[in-house]
Every structure is written in structure tokens, then in C-alpha cells.
N, C-alpha and C positions, 0 to 999 in steps of 0.2 A: 540197483548197480553199486551204489554206496558201499553197504553191507560187505560186497565182495572188492569194492577196490577197484572196480571196471568202469572205464573210460567211455566203453562203447557198449551196446548192444549184444555186438558181434564179440565181441571181450569177454562180457558177460556168458554167453550161454557158453565160450569153448571152457570157460571156468568154472560150471557149474557141474560140467562134462565130469570134471575131477572129483569132484565132490562125496564122499565117501563117510560112512560110519567103520568101516572093515577097520576091525583093529580098537574102534572106538565102542560098540556098540556094547561088549564084554563088560566093560568100565560101569556099565551104567548099574546104579544099585537103588535106587528109589522108582517103586512100583511103577511101572508104564503100561499105558492104554495105549495099542496102538490099531489104526482105524486102518481098512484098508477098501476099494471096492472093485466090480469084477469088469470094471467098465473102464479104468482108468489107464489113459492114452499117455500119460507125461509119464506116471512113476509105476507102470504098472508091475507086480510083481516086488517091488520093493518093500513095501509093506511086511509082507510075507517073510522077506529075507533077514529083517529087521527082528521080527517077530522071535525068528529060529537064533538069530544071535543072542540076541539079551537073556542072560541069566539072573537076572533080578525077577521079584513078583510079576508078572505079567499078564494080560489081558489082548485078547483078539478077535476084533470085531471084524466082519465083512458085510458092507452095505449093498444092495441088488438094485440091477435096473427096474423091478418091478415096484421097490419100495420108491422109485423116483431118484434113488441116488448114485446115479451112475455119473462117472466124468470125474475131473481130479477135484481132490479133498471135499466130495461128496455135495458140490455145488449145487444140485437140483435137488438135496430135501436138507437143508439146511436148519431147518425146524428138528428134525429128523436124528442128526447128527448132536444138533448140543440135547437135545433130552437123554441121548446113549453115554454123552461125554460126561453131562453133570450130573447123571447119577451113579456111574462110576466113580467120581471125585468123591458124591456123597459117599458112596459103602466104601470107599479107599480111604478117606481122612477118618471116617467112622471107626476104622479098625487101627488106624494107627497110633 
């Protein structure tokens, strides 16, 4: 709540509805990894929208329920998520 300056949970939820990277994603220049999953009820589809809006070097990974990685932020498979993220960092930083 503090990051948004909200005083109540209701105020935070209402403020988050307005949060968007529209008009900003195109300005990102650094290599970017966008992770998404097929069962995210919180941000469903937003990962792909962000990926499509980026013009920088980018990679898109979709985690699946079969991998146990459904749910927001791949919460069901943190080990898998971290492996993918750290492998991406190794590859990306090695070529930078």
C-alpha cells in the first residue's frame, strides 16, 4: 500500500486498476524477459500485451499448468521460474 500511497485496501485496489505501462513500454531499451502463464487469474493476458508493446531485445516465456506453474507469478513452481529467469540472465549478461 505504501508504494501507491494508499491508506486502505479498497483505495489500493482502485489505484491498481489505473496502473498501466501503456505509452511507457515502448521506451524500455534494456533486454527484457516477460514471464506469463496460462492460468493467471490476476494478470491474465497482460504479459503478452507487454511483450507485444516492447521494441527492445525481448524474450517471452509461458509457463503451463502441466509444469505446475499456473497461478499468478508462477507461484506453483518457483524452482522452475527461478531456473528460467537465472538462465535468461546468464545468457543475456554474457552477450551484453
